[in-house]
N, C-alpha and C positions, 0 to 999 in steps of 0.2 A: 599687932606687928606693923612694920613700916608699910608693907604693901596695902594692908587694909586702910591704914591712915591715909595714904596717898589716894586711894580710890575715893574715899569720902571727900577729900579736898577737891579732886577733879570734878566729881559729880556736883558739888556745891557751886563751883565756878561755871560749869556748863549750864546749870539751871539759871544762873544770873545772866549768862550770855544769851540764852534763849529768851528770857524775859525782857531783855533790852532791845530785841529786834522789833521794830515797828512793823506791823502787818502791811502798811502801805509802802514801806521801804524795800526796795528790791536788791539789797546788798547781797552779794554772793562772794564766796572765796574763803580763804582761811588765814589764820594768824597763828604763828608760833610764839609763845610768850614764856619768858623765864622770870622767875621771882624767887625771893628768899623769905622763908618764914623763920621767926625766932621760936625758941622752944616753948614759949607760952602761947603760940599760935598766931601771934601778931605778924603783920606784913612788915618786912624790913626794907625801907626805901621804896622806890618806884618799880613796878614791873617793867621789864625790858622786852621789846618786840625783836625777835631775831629774824623774822620774815613775815611779810603781810602783803595781801593782794590789793588793798585800797586804804586810803587815809581814813575813811569812815569806819572801816573794820578795825583799824588800829585803835581808834578812840573807844569803840565798843568793847574790844578785848581788854584794854586797860581798865575801863570802868567795871567790867565784869569781875575782875580779880579784886579791885578795891571794894566793891559792894559786897562780895562774898566774905571778905575778911571781917572780922577776926574768926580764926578757926580754933578748934579745940587744941589744947596743949599736946605736945608730942607724947607718944606712949613712953613709959619709963624705959622700955627696952632700947629706945633710940639713943639715949645718953649722949645727946649733942646739944650745943647751944643754938645752932641754926642749921637749916638744910635748904639746898637749892632745888627748885621744882621747875619742870617744863611741862607745858600743856599746849596742845593744838586745838584751836577753836575754829569751827567751820560752819558757814551757812551755805546751803546748796540751793 
């Protein structure tokens, strides 16, 4: 179902986001990112940042989504060609 699919997508992105943080880098804050997936799980276009607390965080958030893609195809129950997703990524 869609909620399970979305949960897997968000977890995969958050794992990349965590892996991209350099232990020596003291970046904190959050980024709200919007992106579109095609039904085959591929990223459509570039992720868009709707709000971010720093330029470094902007770059890491976008890279996180790009590195996490490609995702598994949509569940058959979704019956859509594409879907918009939003995720909030944060370093504390």
